[in-house]
Residue, then its C-alpha position, 0 to 999 in steps of 0.5 A: t475184892r479182885l485186887l485182894v485175890s490177885a495179891l494173894a495169888r501172887n504171894a502164893s506163887t512167890l512162896a511156891e517158887r521160893l520153897n521149890a528152891a529148897p532141897g526136899l520141898h516140892v510145890a505145885e503151882p498154887e490153885a487157890a489164892m492163899y494155899v500152898l501144898v508142899r510135898l516132902s522128899a529126900p534129902l529130908s530125913e525119912e522122919l521129916r518126909d512125914g507131914q505130921a512129923f514135919a509140922t510138929r518139928l517146925l512148930e516146936e523149933e521155929g514157932v511156925f504152924v502148918l497143917p499136916g498133909a494128912c488132913f488133905d489125904a497127902p501124908d507126905a506133905v504140909r499145907l501153908v497159908t499165905c497172906 
């Protein structure tokens, strides 16, 4: 179990590092082993800085499901789960 949690934590850290390199995406160091909260900001369009709009567009255009941050009282974010 410890090995699994350790692997999940490494994966979340790697994901956070790579997302932080993308313009308009800001990730705090993950606190849980498999979840990453991504804040949306400029240079993303104003529309895509809304977590619900971003999540909808990502699903429609790329087939990737993320949870809108509003589910976690963070309307300017989305949450990803890594494995």
